[in-house]
C-alpha positions as CSV (number, residue, x, y, z in Angstrom):
1,X,16.2,4.1,-7.8
2,X,13.6,2.7,-10.2
3,X,13.1,4.1,-13.7
4,X,10.3,3.2,-16.2
5,X,11.6,2.7,-19.7
6,X,8.5,2.9,-22.0
7,X,9.1,1.4,-25.4
8,X,7.3,3.3,-28.2
9,X,7.0,3.0,-32.0
10,X,4.6,3.3,-34.9
11,X,2.6,0.3,-33.9
12,X,3.9,-1.9,-36.7
13,X,5.0,-4.7,-34.4
14,X,5.3,-8.4,-35.3
15,X,2.5,-10.6,-34.1
16,X,3.3,-13.3,-31.5
17,X,4.0,-16.6,-33.3
18,X,5.6,-15.1,-36.4
19,X,9.2,-15.6,-37.4
20,X,9.8,-11.8,-37.0
21,X,8.5,-12.0,-33.5
22,X,10.7,-15.0,-32.6
23,X,13.7,-13.0,-34.0
24,X,12.8,-10.0,-31.9
25,X,12.4,-12.2,-28.7
26,X,16.0,-13.5,-29.3
27,X,17.3,-9.9,-29.5
28,X,15.5,-8.9,-26.3
29,X,16.7,-12.0,-24.5
30,X,20.3,-11.0,-25.3
31,X,19.6,-7.5,-24.0
32,X,18.2,-8.8,-20.8
33,X,21.1,-11.1,-20.3
34,X,23.5,-8.2,-20.7
35,X,21.5,-5.9,-18.4
36,X,21.2,-8.6,-15.7
37,X,20.0,-7.6,-12.3
38,X,19.4,-4.0,-13.4
39,X,16.1,-5.1,-14.9
40,X,13.5,-5.0,-12.1
41,X,10.4,-5.6,-14.3
42,X,9.0,-5.4,-17.8
43,X,6.8,-7.0,-20.4
44,X,6.1,-7.2,-24.2
45,X,2.6,-6.2,-25.3
46,X,0.3,-7.5,-28.0
47,X,-0.2,-5.1,-30.9
48,X,-2.0,-1.8,-30.2
49,X,-4.9,-2.9,-32.5
50,X,-5.9,-5.1,-29.6
51,X,-6.0,-2.2,-27.1
52,X,-9.0,-1.4,-25.0
53,X,-9.4,2.2,-23.7
54,X,-11.5,2.8,-20.6
55,X,-12.6,6.2,-19.6
56,X,-15.2,7.5,-17.1
57,X,-17.6,10.3,-17.8
58,X,-19.5,11.2,-14.7
59,X,-21.2,7.9,-13.6
60,X,-20.7,6.3,-17.0
61,X,-17.8,4.0,-18.1
62,X,-16.9,4.6,-21.7
63,X,-15.1,1.7,-23.5
64,X,-13.5,1.8,-26.9
65,X,-11.4,-0.8,-28.8
66,X,-8.2,-0.2,-30.7
67,X,-5.4,2.4,-30.3
68,X,-6.1,5.9,-29.2
69,X,-6.5,7.8,-32.5
70,X,-4.7,11.0,-31.3
71,X,-1.4,9.2,-30.8
72,X,1.1,8.8,-33.7
73,X,3.3,6.6,-31.6
74,X,2.1,3.7,-29.4
75,X,3.6,1.8,-26.5
76,X,4.9,-1.7,-27.5
77,X,6.4,-2.7,-24.1
78,X,8.2,-1.5,-21.1
79,X,11.1,-2.2,-18.7
80,X,11.7,-1.1,-15.2
81,X,15.4,-0.5,-14.4
82,X,17.0,-0.4,-10.9
83,X,19.7,2.2,-11.7
84,X,21.9,4.4,-9.6
85,X,20.9,7.5,-11.5
86,X,19.4,8.8,-14.7
87,X,22.7,8.5,-16.6
88,X,22.8,4.8,-15.8
89,X,19.2,4.3,-16.8
90,X,19.8,6.1,-20.1
91,X,22.7,3.8,-20.9
92,X,20.5,0.8,-20.2
93,X,17.8,2.2,-22.3
94,X,20.0,2.7,-25.3
95,X,20.7,-1.1,-25.3
96,X,17.0,-1.9,-25.8
97,X,16.7,-3.1,-29.5
98,X,13.7,-0.8,-30.2
99,X,15.8,2.3,-29.5
100,X,17.4,2.0,-33.0
101,X,14.1,2.4,-34.8
102,X,11.7,3.9,-32.2
103,X,12.1,5.7,-28.9
104,X,12.4,4.9,-25.2
105,X,11.0,7.2,-22.6
106,X,13.0,7.0,-19.4
107,X,11.3,8.5,-16.3
108,X,11.9,8.0,-12.6
109,X,9.2,6.2,-10.6
110,X,7.7,7.7,-7.5
111,X,6.6,4.2,-6.4
112,X,7.2,0.7,-7.8
113,X,5.6,-2.6,-6.8
114,X,7.6,-5.4,-8.4
115,X,6.0,-8.2,-10.3
116,X,6.9,-11.8,-11.2
117,X,7.3,-13.5,-14.5
118,X,4.3,-12.6,-16.8
119,X,1.9,-15.3,-17.9
120,X,-0.7,-15.6,-20.6
121,X,-3.5,-14.2,-18.4
122,X,-1.6,-11.0,-17.5
123,X,-2.7,-7.5,-18.6
124,X,-1.1,-4.0,-18.5
125,X,-3.1,-0.9,-17.6
126,X,-1.4,2.2,-18.7
127,X,-2.8,5.2,-16.8
128,X,-3.0,8.3,-19.1
129,X,-3.6,11.7,-17.8
130,X,-3.7,15.2,-19.2
131,X,-0.4,17.0,-18.5
132,X,-2.3,19.8,-16.8
133,X,-3.9,17.2,-14.4
134,X,-0.8,15.3,-13.4
135,X,-0.3,15.4,-9.6
136,X,3.1,16.0,-8.0
137,X,4.2,13.3,-5.6
138,X,4.1,14.4,-2.0
139,X,1.4,17.0,-2.4
140,X,-1.9,16.7,-0.5
141,X,-3.8,15.9,-3.8
142,X,-1.3,13.2,-4.7
143,X,-1.6,11.7,-1.2
144,X,-5.4,11.7,-1.5
145,X,-5.1,9.9,-4.9
146,X,-2.6,7.4,-3.5
147,X,-5.1,6.5,-0.8
148,X,-7.8,5.9,-3.4
149,X,-5.3,3.6,-5.3
150,X,-4.7,1.7,-2.0
151,X,-8.5,1.2,-1.6
152,X,-8.6,0.0,-5.2
153,X,-5.8,-2.5,-4.6
154,X,-7.6,-3.9,-1.5
155,X,-10.8,-4.3,-3.5
156,X,-9.2,-6.1,-6.5
157,X,-7.0,-8.1,-4.2
158,X,-4.8,-10.9,-5.6
159,X,-5.4,-9.9,-9.3
160,X,-2.8,-7.2,-9.0
161,X,0.7,-8.4,-9.8
162,X,2.6,-5.1,-9.7
163,X,2.4,-1.4,-10.6
164,X,3.9,2.0,-10.2
165,X,3.4,5.8,-10.1
166,X,5.6,8.1,-12.1
167,X,7.3,11.4,-11.4
168,X,5.9,14.4,-13.4
169,X,6.5,14.4,-17.2
170,X,9.1,17.1,-17.0
171,X,11.5,14.6,-15.4
172,X,11.3,12.4,-18.6
173,X,14.1,11.8,-21.1
174,X,13.4,10.3,-24.5
175,X,16.2,8.1,-25.8
176,X,16.8,7.3,-29.5
177,X,19.8,5.6,-31.2
178,X,20.4,6.4,-34.9
179,X,23.4,5.1,-36.8
180,X,25.0,4.2,-33.5
181,X,24.6,7.7,-32.1
182,X,22.8,8.4,-28.8
183,X,20.1,11.1,-29.2
184,X,18.5,12.5,-26.1
185,X,15.4,14.8,-25.8
186,X,14.1,16.3,-22.6
187,X,10.4,15.5,-21.9
188,X,8.0,12.6,-22.7
189,X,7.8,10.9,-26.1
190,X,4.3,12.0,-26.8
191,X,3.5,15.5,-28.1
192,X,-0.2,15.2,-27.3
193,X,-2.1,16.5,-24.3
194,X,-1.9,13.2,-22.5
195,X,1.1,11.5,-20.8
196,X,1.5,8.2,-19.0
197,X,1.1,8.8,-15.3
198,X,1.4,5.2,-13.9
199,X,0.7,1.6,-14.6
200,X,-0.8,-1.6,-13.2
201,X,0.0,-5.2,-14.0
202,X,-2.8,-7.6,-13.2
203,X,-4.4,-10.9,-14.1
204,X,-7.8,-11.4,-15.8
205,X,-9.4,-14.3,-17.5
206,X,-11.0,-12.3,-20.3
207,X,-11.1,-8.9,-21.9
208,X,-14.4,-8.3,-20.2
209,X,-12.9,-9.1,-16.8
210,X,-9.8,-6.9,-17.5
211,X,-12.1,-4.0,-18.5
212,X,-14.1,-4.4,-15.3
213,X,-11.0,-4.1,-13.3
214,X,-9.7,-1.2,-15.3
215,X,-12.9,0.7,-14.8
216,X,-12.3,0.7,-11.0
217,X,-8.8,2.3,-11.3
218,X,-8.8,5.8,-9.8
219,X,-8.2,8.4,-12.4
220,X,-8.4,12.2,-12.9
221,X,-11.6,13.7,-14.4
222,X,-10.1,13.4,-18.0
223,X,-7.9,10.3,-17.4
224,X,-8.1,7.0,-19.1
225,X,-6.7,3.5,-18.8
226,X,-5.3,1.8,-21.8
227,X,-5.5,-2.0,-21.5
228,X,-3.0,-4.2,-23.3
229,X,-2.5,-7.9,-23.1
230,X,0.9,-9.0,-22.0
231,X,2.8,-11.5,-24.2
232,X,4.0,-14.6,-22.4
233,X,7.5,-14.9,-24.0
234,X,8.6,-17.7,-21.6
235,X,11.3,-15.8,-19.7
């Protein structure tokens, strides 16, 4: 079964090219070597200050730069684990270096389309939805939305490199490690009204092109897409 491990923190991440970033890459490389084949996807993200938020209001597309102001914690990267069960996924998540200073939200995926090795022109679109608007997989409304996503994928074509849909937020477990102790909390990492409901990984030659693609992603009436550039770390 596939689980999304969303890495979250306060947004104070090292910028690519700095010594701190290089040290962090080495730690994550060691983690990935230890986790091995259990890692079915993942990427590091540029700092949240570079984020682009895309929201539709009626026939209008509203675009804003920077992190979403209502969030105290921001997403800094993600992994997808191929694990036998939640317990195994949690044990994998506790090994992520960021678990010692931030948090890792572990949630089962309802669907997962694997991606290859990220490159410099890759982007992540995190799909945020109000908790009250999250659709349950297998219901008629969810199937209707899945059909719309299929039509979007056909329209965008080869730009899409992967993506997934999540199970409802009440299936999430937030993982933290403090002084070597594993701390678990039921539910998603965010305390706000919105939760991550899915993701796409795709290619775009520029922020404008990435925004144009994100504007076409099917969302609920209050949903938004958070665009983040993916860091090409070379592995």
